[in-house]
PDB file with SEQRES, HELIX, SHEET and CRYST1 records, atoms N, CA, C and O in Angstrom:
SEQRES   1 A   84  MET THR GLN TRP GLU TYR GLN ILE THR VAL HIS VAL LEU          
SEQRES   2 A   84  PRO GLU PRO GLU LYS GLU ASP LYS GLY SER VAL PHE GLU          
SEQRES   3 A   84  CYS ASP GLN ALA GLY GLN CYS PHE VAL HIS ASP THR SER          
SEQRES   4 A   84  GLN ILE GLY ILE GLY TRP LEU GLU ASN ILE PHE ARG ASP          
SEQRES   5 A   84  LYS GLY LYS ASP GLY TRP GLU LEU VAL GLN SER GLY TYR          
SEQRES   6 A   84  HIS HIS ARG GLU LEU LEU CYS ILE TRP LYS ARG ASN LYS          
SEQRES   7 A   84  LYS VAL ARG GLY LYS SER                                      
HELIX    1 AA1 THR A   38  GLN A   40  5                                   3    
HELIX    2 AA2 GLY A   44  LYS A   55  1                                  12    
SHEET    1 AA1 3 TRP A   4  VAL A  12  0                                        
SHEET    2 AA1 3 GLU A  69  ASN A  77 -1                                        
SHEET    3 AA1 3 GLU A  59  HIS A  66 -1                                        
SHEET    1 AA2 2 PHE A  25  CYS A  27  0                                        
SHEET    2 AA2 2 CYS A  33  VAL A  35 -1                                        
CRYST1    1.000    1.000    1.000  90.00  90.00  90.00 P 1           1          
ATOM      1  N   MET A   1     -12.837 -47.932   8.473  1.00  0.00           N  
ATOM      2  CA  MET A   1     -12.517 -47.379   9.756  1.00  0.00           C  
ATOM      3  C   MET A   1     -12.006 -48.500  10.673  1.00  0.00           C  
ATOM      4  O   MET A   1     -12.573 -49.592  10.723  1.00  0.00           O  
ATOM      5  N   THR A   2     -10.945 -48.205  11.378  1.00  0.00           N  
ATOM      6  CA  THR A   2     -10.374 -49.182  12.305  1.00  0.00           C  
ATOM      7  C   THR A   2     -11.257 -49.286  13.541  1.00  0.00           C  
ATOM      8  O   THR A   2     -11.668 -48.276  14.113  1.00  0.00           O  
ATOM      9  N   GLN A   3     -11.541 -50.510  13.942  1.00  0.00           N  
ATOM     10  CA  GLN A   3     -12.306 -50.743  15.168  1.00  0.00           C  
ATOM     11  C   GLN A   3     -11.417 -51.491  16.151  1.00  0.00           C  
ATOM     12  O   GLN A   3     -10.653 -52.379  15.771  1.00  0.00           O  
ATOM     13  N   TRP A   4     -11.529 -51.118  17.417  1.00  0.00           N  
ATOM     14  CA  TRP A   4     -10.691 -51.691  18.457  1.00  0.00           C  
ATOM     15  C   TRP A   4     -11.518 -52.472  19.454  1.00  0.00           C  
ATOM     16  O   TRP A   4     -12.690 -52.171  19.682  1.00  0.00           O  
ATOM     17  N   GLU A   5     -10.900 -53.471  20.042  1.00  0.00           N  
ATOM     18  CA  GLU A   5     -11.464 -54.133  21.206  1.00  0.00           C  
ATOM     19  C   GLU A   5     -10.482 -53.900  22.344  1.00  0.00           C  
ATOM     20  O   GLU A   5      -9.281 -53.741  22.124  1.00  0.00           O  
ATOM     21  N   TYR A   6     -11.008 -53.881  23.564  1.00  0.00           N  
ATOM     22  CA  TYR A   6     -10.188 -53.556  24.733  1.00  0.00           C  
ATOM     23  C   TYR A   6     -10.271 -54.662  25.774  1.00  0.00           C  
ATOM     24  O   TYR A   6     -11.248 -55.407  25.849  1.00  0.00           O  
ATOM     25  N   GLN A   7      -9.211 -54.745  26.576  1.00  0.00           N  
ATOM     26  CA  GLN A   7      -9.167 -55.719  27.661  1.00  0.00           C  
ATOM     27  C   GLN A   7      -8.457 -55.062  28.842  1.00  0.00           C  
ATOM     28  O   GLN A   7      -7.485 -54.327  28.666  1.00  0.00           O  
ATOM     29  N   ILE A   8      -8.953 -55.335  30.041  1.00  0.00           N  
ATOM     30  CA  ILE A   8      -8.324 -54.829  31.263  1.00  0.00           C  
ATOM     31  C   ILE A   8      -7.847 -56.026  32.072  1.00  0.00           C  
ATOM     32  O   ILE A   8      -8.605 -56.967  32.308  1.00  0.00           O  
ATOM     33  N   THR A   9      -6.582 -55.987  32.498  1.00  0.00           N  
ATOM     34  CA  THR A   9      -6.024 -57.064  33.300  1.00  0.00           C  
ATOM     35  C   THR A   9      -5.394 -56.484  34.566  1.00  0.00           C  
ATOM     36  O   THR A   9      -4.965 -55.331  34.591  1.00  0.00           O  
ATOM     37  N   VAL A  10      -5.347 -57.305  35.612  1.00  0.00           N  
ATOM     38  CA  VAL A  10      -4.703 -56.922  36.877  1.00  0.00           C  
ATOM     39  C   VAL A  10      -3.649 -57.971  37.191  1.00  0.00           C  
ATOM     40  O   VAL A  10      -3.921 -59.170  37.136  1.00  0.00           O  
ATOM     41  N   HIS A  11      -2.444 -57.515  37.521  1.00  0.00           N  
ATOM     42  CA  HIS A  11      -1.316 -58.408  37.789  1.00  0.00           C  
ATOM     43  C   HIS A  11      -0.730 -58.067  39.152  1.00  0.00           C  
ATOM     44  O   HIS A  11      -0.391 -56.913  39.414  1.00  0.00           O  
ATOM     45  N   VAL A  12      -0.610 -59.065  40.017  1.00  0.00           N  
ATOM     46  CA  VAL A  12      -0.016 -58.869  41.339  1.00  0.00           C  
ATOM     47  C   VAL A  12       1.499 -58.954  41.196  1.00  0.00           C  
ATOM     48  O   VAL A  12       2.022 -59.903  40.612  1.00  0.00           O  
ATOM     49  N   LEU A  13       2.195 -57.963  41.730  1.00  0.00           N  
ATOM     50  CA  LEU A  13       3.652 -57.946  41.649  1.00  0.00           C  
ATOM     51  C   LEU A  13       4.240 -59.045  42.513  1.00  0.00           C  
ATOM     52  O   LEU A  13       3.736 -59.319  43.602  1.00  0.00           O  
ATOM     53  N   PRO A  14       5.310 -59.680  42.032  1.00  0.00           N  
ATOM     54  CA  PRO A  14       5.999 -60.679  42.859  1.00  0.00           C  
ATOM     55  C   PRO A  14       6.574 -60.022  44.108  1.00  0.00           C  
ATOM     56  O   PRO A  14       6.857 -58.824  44.119  1.00  0.00           O  
ATOM     57  N   GLU A  15       6.739 -60.809  45.144  1.00  0.00           N  
ATOM     58  CA  GLU A  15       7.338 -60.301  46.379  1.00  0.00           C  
ATOM     59  C   GLU A  15       8.821 -60.002  46.145  1.00  0.00           C  
ATOM     60  O   GLU A  15       9.492 -60.744  45.429  1.00  0.00           O  
ATOM     61  N   PRO A  16       9.339 -58.920  46.743  1.00  0.00           N  
ATOM     62  CA  PRO A  16      10.772 -58.621  46.625  1.00  0.00           C  
ATOM     63  C   PRO A  16      11.601 -59.741  47.230  1.00  0.00           C  
ATOM     64  O   PRO A  16      11.192 -60.385  48.196  1.00  0.00           O  
ATOM     65  N   GLU A  17      12.772 -59.964  46.646  1.00  0.00           N  
ATOM     66  CA  GLU A  17      13.673 -60.997  47.162  1.00  0.00           C  
ATOM     67  C   GLU A  17      14.443 -60.507  48.377  1.00  0.00           C  
ATOM     68  O   GLU A  17      14.831 -61.307  49.228  1.00  0.00           O  
ATOM     69  N   LYS A  18      14.667 -59.206  48.466  1.00  0.00           N  
ATOM     70  CA  LYS A  18      15.388 -58.624  49.593  1.00  0.00           C  
ATOM     71  C   LYS A  18      14.447 -58.451  50.783  1.00  0.00           C  
ATOM     72  O   LYS A  18      13.226 -58.516  50.638  1.00  0.00           O  
ATOM     73  N   GLU A  19      15.030 -58.231  51.954  1.00  0.00           N  
ATOM     74  CA  GLU A  19      14.204 -57.935  53.119  1.00  0.00           C  
ATOM     75  C   GLU A  19      13.603 -56.550  53.030  1.00  0.00           C  
ATOM     76  O   GLU A  19      12.515 -56.322  53.559  1.00  0.00           O  
ATOM     77  N   ASP A  20      14.288 -55.603  52.367  1.00  0.00           N  
ATOM     78  CA  ASP A  20      13.769 -54.250  52.182  1.00  0.00           C  
ATOM     79  C   ASP A  20      12.645 -54.307  51.165  1.00  0.00           C  
ATOM     80  O   ASP A  20      12.890 -54.577  49.989  1.00  0.00           O  
ATOM     81  N   LYS A  21      11.422 -54.058  51.596  1.00  0.00           N  
ATOM     82  CA  LYS A  21      10.274 -54.161  50.696  1.00  0.00           C  
ATOM     83  C   LYS A  21       9.804 -52.773  50.275  1.00  0.00           C  
ATOM     84  O   LYS A  21       8.622 -52.455  50.408  1.00  0.00           O  
ATOM     85  N   GLY A  22      10.710 -51.949  49.773  1.00  0.00           N  
ATOM     86  CA  GLY A  22      10.367 -50.613  49.321  1.00  0.00           C  
ATOM     87  C   GLY A  22       9.570 -50.639  48.037  1.00  0.00           C  
ATOM     88  O   GLY A  22       9.348 -51.704  47.461  1.00  0.00           O  
ATOM     89  N   SER A  23       9.139 -49.476  47.586  1.00  0.00           N  
ATOM     90  CA  SER A  23       8.314 -49.376  46.381  1.00  0.00           C  
ATOM     91  C   SER A  23       9.076 -49.815  45.145  1.00  0.00           C  
ATOM     92  O   SER A  23      10.277 -49.575  45.021  1.00  0.00           O  
ATOM     93  N   VAL A  24       8.363 -50.463  44.229  1.00  0.00           N  
ATOM     94  CA  VAL A  24       8.935 -50.846  42.955  1.00  0.00           C  
ATOM     95  C   VAL A  24       8.472 -49.868  41.883  1.00  0.00           C  
ATOM     96  O   VAL A  24       9.234 -49.527  40.978  1.00  0.00           O  
ATOM     97  N   PHE A  25       7.224 -49.417  41.985  1.00  0.00           N  
ATOM     98  CA  PHE A  25       6.695 -48.411  41.075  1.00  0.00           C  
ATOM     99  C   PHE A  25       6.405 -47.159  41.870  1.00  0.00           C  
ATOM    100  O   PHE A  25       5.922 -47.228  43.000  1.00  0.00           O  
ATOM    101  N   GLU A  26       6.703 -46.004  41.273  1.00  0.00           N  
ATOM    102  CA  GLU A  26       6.347 -44.736  41.888  1.00  0.00           C  
ATOM    103  C   GLU A  26       5.591 -43.929  40.858  1.00  0.00           C  
ATOM    104  O   GLU A  26       5.962 -43.912  39.684  1.00  0.00           O  
ATOM    105  N   CYS A  27       4.526 -43.254  41.289  1.00  0.00           N  
ATOM    106  CA  CYS A  27       3.733 -42.429  40.385  1.00  0.00           C  
ATOM    107  C   CYS A  27       3.718 -41.005  40.915  1.00  0.00           C  
ATOM    108  O   CYS A  27       3.619 -40.785  42.122  1.00  0.00           O  
ATOM    109  N   ASP A  28       3.817 -40.031  40.002  1.00  0.00           N  
ATOM    110  CA  ASP A  28       3.762 -38.639  40.415  1.00  0.00           C  
ATOM    111  C   ASP A  28       2.310 -38.143  40.368  1.00  0.00           C  
ATOM    112  O   ASP A  28       1.405 -38.899  40.015  1.00  0.00           O  
ATOM    113  N   GLN A  29       2.096 -36.887  40.720  1.00  0.00           N  
ATOM    114  CA  GLN A  29       0.744 -36.341  40.788  1.00  0.00           C  
ATOM    115  C   GLN A  29       0.080 -36.244  39.417  1.00  0.00           C  
ATOM    116  O   GLN A  29      -1.147 -36.188  39.336  1.00  0.00           O  
ATOM    117  N   ALA A  30       0.857 -36.223  38.346  1.00  0.00           N  
ATOM    118  CA  ALA A  30       0.298 -36.156  36.990  1.00  0.00           C  
ATOM    119  C   ALA A  30      -0.084 -37.546  36.472  1.00  0.00           C  
ATOM    120  O   ALA A  30      -0.620 -37.670  35.370  1.00  0.00           O  
ATOM    121  N   GLY A  31       0.189 -38.587  37.259  1.00  0.00           N  
ATOM    122  CA  GLY A  31      -0.159 -39.939  36.844  1.00  0.00           C  
ATOM    123  C   GLY A  31       0.938 -40.664  36.087  1.00  0.00           C  
ATOM    124  O   GLY A  31       0.714 -41.775  35.607  1.00  0.00           O  
ATOM    125  N   GLN A  32       2.121 -40.067  35.965  1.00  0.00           N  
ATOM    126  CA  GLN A  32       3.247 -40.715  35.320  1.00  0.00           C  
ATOM    127  C   GLN A  32       3.865 -41.699  36.294  1.00  0.00           C  
ATOM    128  O   GLN A  32       4.180 -41.336  37.427  1.00  0.00           O  
ATOM    129  N   CYS A  33       4.043 -42.955  35.861  1.00  0.00           N  
ATOM    130  CA  CYS A  33       4.601 -43.979  36.736  1.00  0.00           C  
ATOM    131  C   CYS A  33       5.970 -44.419  36.236  1.00  0.00           C  
ATOM    132  O   CYS A  33       6.216 -44.482  35.032  1.00  0.00           O  
ATOM    133  N   PHE A  34       6.853 -44.721  37.174  1.00  0.00           N  
ATOM    134  CA  PHE A  34       8.218 -45.091  36.857  1.00  0.00           C  
ATOM    135  C   PHE A  34       8.606 -46.344  37.632  1.00  0.00           C  
ATOM    136  O   PHE A  34       8.181 -46.533  38.772  1.00  0.00           O  
ATOM    137  N   VAL A  35       9.411 -47.194  37.012  1.00  0.00           N  
ATOM    138  CA  VAL A  35       9.945 -48.369  37.697  1.00  0.00           C  
ATOM    139  C   VAL A  35      11.077 -47.893  38.586  1.00  0.00           C  
ATOM    140  O   VAL A  35      11.947 -47.140  38.149  1.00  0.00           O  
ATOM    141  N   HIS A  36      11.063 -48.337  39.843  1.00  0.00           N  
ATOM    142  CA  HIS A  36      12.047 -47.896  40.827  1.00  0.00           C  
ATOM    143  C   HIS A  36      12.680 -49.108  41.504  1.00  0.00           C  
ATOM    144  O   HIS A  36      11.973 -49.978  42.013  1.00  0.00           O  
ATOM    145  N   ASP A  37      13.996 -49.166  41.510  1.00  0.00           N  
ATOM    146  CA  ASP A  37      14.756 -50.231  42.167  1.00  0.00           C  
ATOM    147  C   ASP A  37      14.291 -51.622  41.723  1.00  0.00           C  
ATOM    148  O   ASP A  37      13.829 -52.432  42.527  1.00  0.00           O  
ATOM    149  N   THR A  38      14.426 -51.866  40.433  1.00  0.00           N  
ATOM    150  CA  THR A  38      13.977 -53.139  39.865  1.00  0.00           C  
ATOM    151  C   THR A  38      14.801 -54.326  40.347  1.00  0.00           C  
ATOM    152  O   THR A  38      14.424 -55.475  40.116  1.00  0.00           O  
ATOM    153  N   SER A  39      15.925 -54.059  41.015  1.00  0.00           N  
ATOM    154  CA  SER A  39      16.734 -55.169  41.521  1.00  0.00           C  
ATOM    155  C   SER A  39      15.988 -55.964  42.586  1.00  0.00           C  
ATOM    156  O   SER A  39      16.360 -57.101  42.877  1.00  0.00           O  
ATOM    157  N   GLN A  40      14.945 -55.386  43.170  1.00  0.00           N  
ATOM    158  CA  GLN A  40      14.202 -56.090  44.218  1.00  0.00           C  
ATOM    159  C   GLN A  40      13.432 -57.281  43.661  1.00  0.00           C  
ATOM    160  O   GLN A  40      13.427 -58.348  44.276  1.00  0.00           O  
ATOM    161  N   ILE A  41      12.790 -57.125  42.523  1.00  0.00           N  
ATOM    162  CA  ILE A  41      11.997 -58.230  41.973  1.00  0.00           C  
ATOM    163  C   ILE A  41      12.363 -58.555  40.534  1.00  0.00           C  
ATOM    164  O   ILE A  41      11.891 -59.554  39.992  1.00  0.00           O  
ATOM    165  N   GLY A  42      13.179 -57.746  39.914  1.00  0.00           N  
ATOM    166  CA  GLY A  42      13.504 -57.950  38.514  1.00  0.00           C  
ATOM    167  C   GLY A  42      12.330 -57.541  37.634  1.00  0.00           C  
ATOM    168  O   GLY A  42      11.225 -57.330  38.134  1.00  0.00           O  
ATOM    169  N   ILE A  43      12.556 -57.429  36.346  1.00  0.00           N  
ATOM    170  CA  ILE A  43      11.475 -57.030  35.442  1.00  0.00           C  
ATOM    171  C   ILE A  43      11.087 -58.136  34.473  1.00  0.00           C  
ATOM    172  O   ILE A  43      10.276 -57.913  33.574  1.00  0.00           O  
ATOM    173  N   GLY A  44      11.651 -59.319  34.643  1.00  0.00           N  
ATOM    174  CA  GLY A  44      11.327 -60.439  33.767  1.00  0.00           C  
ATOM    175  C   GLY A  44       9.844 -60.776  33.760  1.00  0.00           C  
ATOM    176  O   GLY A  44       9.292 -61.091  32.706  1.00  0.00           O  
ATOM    177  N   TRP A  45       9.186 -60.715  34.919  1.00  0.00           N  
ATOM    178  CA  TRP A  45       7.750 -61.011  35.011  1.00  0.00           C  
ATOM    179  C   TRP A  45       6.952 -60.031  34.166  1.00  0.00           C  
ATOM    180  O   TRP A  45       5.952 -60.407  33.556  1.00  0.00           O  
ATOM    181  N   LEU A  46       7.393 -58.759  34.125  1.00  0.00           N  
ATOM    182  CA  LEU A  46       6.704 -57.740  33.329  1.00  0.00           C  
ATOM    183  C   LEU A  46       6.943 -57.970  31.837  1.00  0.00           C  
ATOM    184  O   LEU A  46       6.020 -57.844  31.033  1.00  0.00           O  
ATOM    185  N   GLU A  47       8.170 -58.303  31.469  1.00  0.00           N  
ATOM    186  CA  GLU A  47       8.474 -58.621  30.071  1.00  0.00           C  
ATOM    187  C   GLU A  47       7.636 -59.802  29.596  1.00  0.00           C  
ATOM    188  O   GLU A  47       7.166 -59.809  28.459  1.00  0.00           O  
ATOM    189  N   ASN A  48       7.446 -60.801  30.456  1.00  0.00           N  
ATOM    190  CA  ASN A  48       6.634 -61.966  30.087  1.00  0.00           C  
ATOM    191  C   ASN A  48       5.182 -61.581  29.810  1.00  0.00           C  
ATOM    192  O   ASN A  48       4.574 -62.088  28.867  1.00  0.00           O  
ATOM    193  N   ILE A  49       4.628 -60.691  30.625  1.00  0.00           N  
ATOM    194  CA  ILE A  49       3.258 -60.226  30.400  1.00  0.00           C  
ATOM    195  C   ILE A  49       3.170 -59.529  29.047  1.00  0.00           C  
ATOM    196  O   ILE A  49       2.272 -59.821  28.257  1.00  0.00           O  
ATOM    197  N   PHE A  50       4.104 -58.603  28.771  1.00  0.00           N  
ATOM    198  CA  PHE A  50       4.092 -57.874  27.500  1.00  0.00           C  
ATOM    199  C   PHE A  50       4.254 -58.820  26.315  1.00  0.00           C  
ATOM    200  O   PHE A  50       3.569 -58.679  25.302  1.00  0.00           O  
ATOM    201  N   ARG A  51       5.152 -59.771  26.445  1.00  0.00           N  
ATOM    202  CA  ARG A  51       5.413 -60.733  25.366  1.00  0.00           C  
ATOM    203  C   ARG A  51       4.173 -61.580  25.080  1.00  0.00           C  
ATOM    204  O   ARG A  51       3.790 -61.761  23.925  1.00  0.00           O  
ATOM    205  N   ASP A  52       3.552 -62.097  26.139  1.00  0.00           N  
ATOM    206  CA  ASP A  52       2.369 -62.947  25.976  1.00  0.00           C  
ATOM    207  C   ASP A  52       1.206 -62.181  25.355  1.00  0.00           C  
ATOM    208  O   ASP A  52       0.546 -62.685  24.446  1.00  0.00           O  
ATOM    209  N   LYS A  53       0.954 -60.976  25.834  1.00  0.00           N  
ATOM    210  CA  LYS A  53      -0.149 -60.182  25.285  1.00  0.00           C  
ATOM    211  C   LYS A  53       0.148 -59.763  23.847  1.00  0.00           C  
ATOM    212  O   LYS A  53      -0.751 -59.761  23.006  1.00  0.00           O  
ATOM    213  N   GLY A  54       1.396 -59.408  23.559  1.00  0.00           N  
ATOM    214  CA  GLY A  54       1.788 -59.003  22.210  1.00  0.00           C  
ATOM    215  C   GLY A  54       1.609 -60.118  21.193  1.00  0.00           C  
ATOM    216  O   GLY A  54       1.241 -59.859  20.047  1.00  0.00           O  
ATOM    217  N   LYS A  55       1.868 -61.364  21.600  1.00  0.00           N  
ATOM    218  CA  LYS A  55       1.683 -62.505  20.693  1.00  0.00           C  
ATOM    219  C   LYS A  55       0.236 -62.619  20.233  1.00  0.00           C  
ATOM    220  O   LYS A  55      -0.038 -63.094  19.131  1.00  0.00           O  
ATOM    221  N   ASP A  56      -0.687 -62.177  21.086  1.00  0.00           N  
ATOM    222  CA  ASP A  56      -2.104 -62.238  20.752  1.00  0.00           C  
ATOM    223  C   ASP A  56      -2.604 -60.946  20.112  1.00  0.00           C  
ATOM    224  O   ASP A  56      -3.807 -60.772  19.921  1.00  0.00           O  
ATOM    225  N   GLY A  57      -1.681 -60.037  19.781  1.00  0.00           N  
ATOM    226  CA  GLY A  57      -2.057 -58.808  19.085  1.00  0.00           C  
ATOM    227  C   GLY A  57      -2.424 -57.638  19.982  1.00  0.00           C  
ATOM    228  O   GLY A  57      -2.834 -56.590  19.485  1.00  0.00           O  
ATOM    229  N   TRP A  58      -2.285 -57.794  21.298  1.00  0.00           N  
ATOM    230  CA  TRP A  58      -2.650 -56.720  22.223  1.00  0.00           C  
ATOM    231  C   TRP A  58      -1.529 -55.697  22.349  1.00  0.00           C  
ATOM    232  O   TRP A  58      -0.350 -56.053  22.360  1.00  0.00           O  
ATOM    233  N   GLU A  59      -1.900 -54.437  22.444  1.00  0.00           N  
ATOM    234  CA  GLU A  59      -0.969 -53.331  22.646  1.00  0.00           C  
ATOM    235  C   GLU A  59      -1.343 -52.645  23.960  1.00  0.00           C  
ATOM    236  O   GLU A  59      -2.516 -52.373  24.211  1.00  0.00           O  
ATOM    237  N   LEU A  60      -0.338 -52.368  24.796  1.00  0.00           N  
ATOM    238  CA  LEU A  60      -0.591 -51.700  26.071  1.00  0.00           C  
ATOM    239  C   LEU A  60      -0.971 -50.249  25.805  1.00  0.00           C  
ATOM    240  O   LEU A  60      -0.238 -49.522  25.135  1.00  0.00           O  
ATOM    241  N   VAL A  61      -2.114 -49.833  26.329  1.00  0.00           N  
ATOM    242  CA  VAL A  61      -2.584 -48.453  26.168  1.00  0.00           C  
ATOM    243  C   VAL A  61      -2.210 -47.631  27.393  1.00  0.00           C  
ATOM    244  O   VAL A  61      -1.728 -46.504  27.281  1.00  0.00           O  
ATOM    245  N   GLN A  62      -2.440 -48.217  28.564  1.00  0.00           N  
ATOM    246  CA  GLN A  62      -2.166 -47.498  29.804  1.00  0.00           C  
ATOM    247  C   GLN A  62      -2.002 -48.497  30.937  1.00  0.00           C  
ATOM    248  O   GLN A  62      -2.539 -49.604  30.888  1.00  0.00           O  
ATOM    249  N   SER A  63      -1.258 -48.099  31.953  1.00  0.00           N  
ATOM    250  CA  SER A  63      -1.123 -48.941  33.140  1.00  0.00           C  
ATOM    251  C   SER A  63      -1.125 -48.055  34.379  1.00  0.00           C  
ATOM    252  O   SER A  63      -0.807 -46.868  34.317  1.00  0.00           O  
ATOM    253  N   GLY A  64      -1.488 -48.652  35.491  1.00  0.00           N  
ATOM    254  CA  GLY A  64      -1.484 -47.942  36.764  1.00  0.00           C  
ATOM    255  C   GLY A  64      -1.118 -48.915  37.870  1.00  0.00           C  
ATOM    256  O   GLY A  64      -1.410 -50.107  37.780  1.00  0.00           O  
ATOM    257  N   TYR A  65      -0.479 -48.407  38.909  1.00  0.00           N  
ATOM    258  CA  TYR A  65      -0.010 -49.240  40.014  1.00  0.00           C  
ATOM    259  C   TYR A  65      -0.688 -48.790  41.294  1.00  0.00           C  
ATOM    260  O   TYR A  65      -0.779 -47.594  41.573  1.00  0.00           O  
ATOM    261  N   HIS A  66      -1.173 -49.771  42.087  1.00  0.00           N  
ATOM    262  CA  HIS A  66      -1.780 -49.447  43.369  1.00  0.00           C  
ATOM    263  C   HIS A  66      -1.713 -50.677  44.264  1.00  0.00           C  
ATOM    264  O   HIS A  66      -2.177 -51.748  43.876  1.00  0.00           O  
ATOM    265  N   HIS A  67      -1.146 -50.538  45.448  1.00  0.00           N  
ATOM    266  CA  HIS A  67      -1.083 -51.608  46.446  1.00  0.00           C  
ATOM    267  C   HIS A  67      -0.577 -52.935  45.872  1.00  0.00           C  
ATOM    268  O   HIS A  67      -1.235 -53.966  46.005  1.00  0.00           O  
ATOM    269  N   ARG A  68       0.580 -52.901  45.243  1.00  0.00           N  
ATOM    270  CA  ARG A  68       1.247 -54.092  44.692  1.00  0.00           C  
ATOM    271  C   ARG A  68       0.487 -54.767  43.557  1.00  0.00           C  
ATOM    272  O   ARG A  68       0.729 -55.937  43.259  1.00  0.00           O  
ATOM    273  N   GLU A  69      -0.426 -54.042  42.923  1.00  0.00           N  
ATOM    274  CA  GLU A  69      -1.127 -54.561  41.745  1.00  0.00           C  
ATOM    275  C   GLU A  69      -0.930 -53.601  40.580  1.00  0.00           C  
ATOM    276  O   GLU A  69      -0.973 -52.381  40.740  1.00  0.00           O  
ATOM    277  N   LEU A  70      -0.714 -54.181  39.408  1.00  0.00           N  
ATOM    278  CA  LEU A  70      -0.546 -53.404  38.190  1.00  0.00           C  
ATOM    279  C   LEU A  70      -1.776 -53.635  37.316  1.00  0.00           C  
ATOM    280  O   LEU A  70      -2.028 -54.755  36.870  1.00  0.00           O  
ATOM    281  N   LEU A  71      -2.539 -52.570  37.076  1.00  0.00           N  
ATOM    282  CA  LEU A  71      -3.703 -52.641  36.208  1.00  0.00           C  
ATOM    283  C   LEU A  71      -3.267 -52.217  34.814  1.00  0.00           C  
ATOM    284  O   LEU A  71      -2.654 -51.163  34.651  1.00  0.00           O  
ATOM    285  N   CYS A  72      -3.577 -53.026  33.810  1.00  0.00           N  
ATOM    286  CA  CYS A  72      -3.182 -52.741  32.436  1.00  0.00           C  
ATOM    287  C   CYS A  72      -4.417 -52.660  31.542  1.00  0.00           C  
ATOM    288  O   CYS A  72      -5.328 -53.481  31.648  1.00  0.00           O  
ATOM    289  N   ILE A  73      -4.437 -51.678  30.676  1.00  0.00           N  
ATOM    290  CA  ILE A  73      -5.493 -51.550  29.673  1.00  0.00           C  
ATOM    291  C   ILE A  73      -4.854 -51.822  28.319  1.00  0.00           C  
ATOM    292  O   ILE A  73      -3.878 -51.174  27.942  1.00  0.00           O  
ATOM    293  N   TRP A  74      -5.409 -52.783  27.593  1.00  0.00           N  
ATOM    294  CA  TRP A  74      -4.867 -53.242  26.315  1.00  0.00           C  
ATOM    295  C   TRP A  74      -5.878 -52.979  25.206  1.00  0.00           C  
ATOM    296  O   TRP A  74      -7.083 -52.932  25.454  1.00  0.00           O  
ATOM    297  N   LYS A  75      -5.380 -52.807  23.977  1.00  0.00           N  
ATOM    298  CA  LYS A  75      -6.266 -52.728  22.824  1.00  0.00           C  
ATOM    299  C   LYS A  75      -5.665 -53.524  21.680  1.00  0.00           C  
ATOM    300  O   LYS A  75      -4.453 -53.733  21.612  1.00  0.00           O  
ATOM    301  N   ARG A  76      -6.541 -53.964  20.779  1.00  0.00           N  
ATOM    302  CA  ARG A  76      -6.080 -54.586  19.548  1.00  0.00           C  
ATOM    303  C   ARG A  76      -7.137 -54.373  18.483  1.00  0.00           C  
ATOM    304  O   ARG A  76      -8.320 -54.191  18.771  1.00  0.00           O  
ATOM    305  N   ASN A  77      -6.678 -54.400  17.259  1.00  0.00           N  
ATOM    306  CA  ASN A  77      -7.558 -54.268  16.109  1.00  0.00           C  
ATOM    307  C   ASN A  77      -8.515 -55.448  16.100  1.00  0.00           C  
ATOM    308  O   ASN A  77      -8.088 -56.584  16.307  1.00  0.00           O  
ATOM    309  N   LYS A  78      -9.792 -55.207  15.867  1.00  0.00           N  
ATOM    310  CA  LYS A  78     -10.777 -56.288  15.888  1.00  0.00           C  
ATOM    311  C   LYS A  78     -10.481 -57.347  14.830  1.00  0.00           C  
ATOM    312  O   LYS A  78     -10.943 -58.482  14.949  1.00  0.00           O  
ATOM    313  N   LYS A  79      -9.721 -56.993  13.800  1.00  0.00           N  
ATOM    314  CA  LYS A  79      -9.386 -57.946  12.747  1.00  0.00           C  
ATOM    315  C   LYS A  79      -8.306 -58.942  13.209  1.00  0.00           C  
ATOM    316  O   LYS A  79      -8.178 -60.026  12.641  1.00  0.00           O  
ATOM    317  N   VAL A  80      -7.534 -58.570  14.239  1.00  0.00           N  
ATOM    318  CA  VAL A  80      -6.468 -59.420  14.767  1.00  0.00           C  
ATOM    319  C   VAL A  80      -7.076 -60.356  15.790  1.00  0.00           C  
ATOM    320  O   VAL A  80      -7.663 -59.899  16.771  1.00  0.00           O  
ATOM    321  N   ARG A  81      -6.951 -61.636  15.584  1.00  0.00           N  
ATOM    322  CA  ARG A  81      -7.479 -62.607  16.533  1.00  0.00           C  
ATOM    323  C   ARG A  81      -6.382 -63.558  16.938  1.00  0.00           C  
ATOM    324  O   ARG A  81      -5.612 -64.023  16.097  1.00  0.00           O  
ATOM    325  N   GLY A  82      -6.305 -63.848  18.210  1.00  0.00           N  
ATOM    326  CA  GLY A  82      -5.343 -64.808  18.730  1.00  0.00           C  
ATOM    327  C   GLY A  82      -5.980 -65.537  19.872  1.00  0.00           C  
ATOM    328  O   GLY A  82      -7.204 -65.578  19.995  1.00  0.00           O  
ATOM    329  N   LYS A  83      -5.163 -66.105  20.698  1.00  0.00           N  
ATOM    330  CA  LYS A  83      -5.678 -66.738  21.905  1.00  0.00           C  
ATOM    331  C   LYS A  83      -6.161 -65.645  22.847  1.00  0.00           C  
ATOM    332  O   LYS A  83      -5.465 -64.642  23.005  1.00  0.00           O  
ATOM    333  N   SER A  84      -7.289 -65.789  23.464  1.00  0.00           N  
ATOM    334  CA  SER A  84      -7.809 -64.771  24.396  1.00  0.00           C  
ATOM    335  C   SER A  84      -7.301 -64.971  25.777  1.00  0.00           C  
ATOM    336  O   SER A  84      -7.642 -64.204  26.677  1.00  0.00           O  
TER     337      SER A  84                                                      
END                                                                             
């Protein structure tokens, strides 16, 4: 039987480069979140998080956005070990 370990991380979004500081993530009432106007901060910082966690065997299970913070829930097979 496959056994999983889980990790929860919180990431503060970078400040927008433009003066217009509109929303970058929008979530609907069903909890579906979408990236909105990525030209404000770019998505490279998010790709870096995914890349770094993936190297250690972590898979993103769910994420949520609230007040410029992105909460991520990750899982990986207990047999996979990398840098924590």
